[in-house]
C-alpha positions as CSV (number, residue, x, y, z in Angstrom):
1,M,115.6,117.6,105.4
2,M,111.9,118.4,105.5
3,D,109.7,117.9,102.3
4,Q,107.5,121.0,102.7
5,N,108.8,123.8,100.0
6,E,108.7,126.3,102.5
7,A,110.9,124.4,105.0
8,R,113.4,122.7,102.5
9,D,116.4,124.1,103.9
10,Y,115.2,122.8,107.6
11,G,115.7,119.3,109.3
12,I,114.1,117.6,112.2
13,D,116.1,115.5,114.4
14,L,114.5,113.0,117.2
15,Y,116.9,112.3,119.8
16,T,117.2,111.3,123.6
17,K,119.4,112.6,126.2
18,N,119.7,111.1,129.8
19,A,116.6,109.2,129.0
20,V,114.5,112.5,127.9
21,P,113.0,112.6,124.6
22,Y,113.9,115.8,122.5
23,I,112.8,117.2,119.0
24,R,115.4,119.7,117.4
25,I,114.7,121.8,114.4
26,A,118.0,122.4,112.4
27,K,118.7,124.8,109.4
28,I,121.2,124.6,106.7
29,V,123.3,127.7,107.0
30,A,126.2,126.7,104.6
31,R,127.7,124.1,102.8
32,T,131.1,122.6,102.7
33,P,133.2,122.3,99.6
34,S,132.2,119.0,98.9
35,R,128.6,120.3,99.3
36,Q,128.0,118.7,102.8
37,P,125.3,120.9,104.7
38,I,126.5,122.6,107.6
39,K,123.5,122.9,110.1
40,S,122.7,125.2,112.9
41,S,120.1,124.3,115.5
42,I,117.3,127.0,115.6
43,A,114.9,125.5,118.0
44,R,114.9,122.4,120.7
45,M,112.2,121.2,122.6
46,R,111.8,118.7,125.5
47,L,109.0,116.3,124.7
48,V,106.7,114.3,126.9
49,P,107.5,110.7,127.7
50,I,106.5,108.7,124.7
51,D,105.3,105.0,125.3
52,S,105.7,102.3,122.8
53,T,102.4,102.6,121.2
54,E,102.9,106.4,120.3
55,E,104.5,108.0,117.3
56,V,106.1,111.6,116.7
57,I,104.3,113.0,113.7
58,T,106.0,115.9,111.9
59,E,106.7,117.5,108.5
60,G,103.4,119.2,107.8
61,L,101.2,116.1,109.0
62,C,99.9,118.4,111.5
63,S,97.6,121.3,110.8
64,V,96.5,124.7,112.2
65,N,93.1,126.1,111.3
66,E,93.0,123.3,108.6
67,T,96.3,124.6,107.1
68,N,99.1,122.0,107.4
69,D,102.2,123.2,109.2
70,P,105.6,121.7,108.8
71,F,106.4,123.4,112.2
72,V,103.6,121.7,114.3
73,I,104.5,118.2,115.8
74,G,102.1,115.9,117.5
75,I,102.5,112.7,119.5
76,V,99.8,110.4,118.3
77,R,98.7,106.8,119.2
78,P,96.4,104.4,117.6
79,V,92.6,104.4,118.2
80,G,91.5,100.8,119.2
81,D,92.2,98.5,116.4
82,S,91.9,101.0,113.7
83,V,94.5,102.4,111.5
84,Q,93.2,106.0,112.6
85,W,95.4,108.0,115.0
86,H,94.4,110.2,117.9
87,A,96.6,113.0,119.0
88,S,97.7,112.7,122.6
89,H,100.2,115.9,122.6
90,A,100.7,118.6,120.0
91,S,103.4,121.5,120.0
92,A,104.6,124.2,117.9
93,L,108.3,124.7,117.4
């Protein structure tokens, strides 16, 4: 599940289907008698192709108007030899 308080009932899944990368947001809608979460997908988005130097950044690590937003994702790649990252793509779910 996501770490942000506002999003604690939500989770993010990165997956590939037919060689196409996707990201999915799921929400806990109920629990089984053994307290296991029952999830429902509320958003799914096809991602641009991601190469081996890029990473998907989620869970409030991206911001809108200088405010962290758990529903904004970014695809980033390293800048040269530094530990800093440069966004190559960003989307809101």
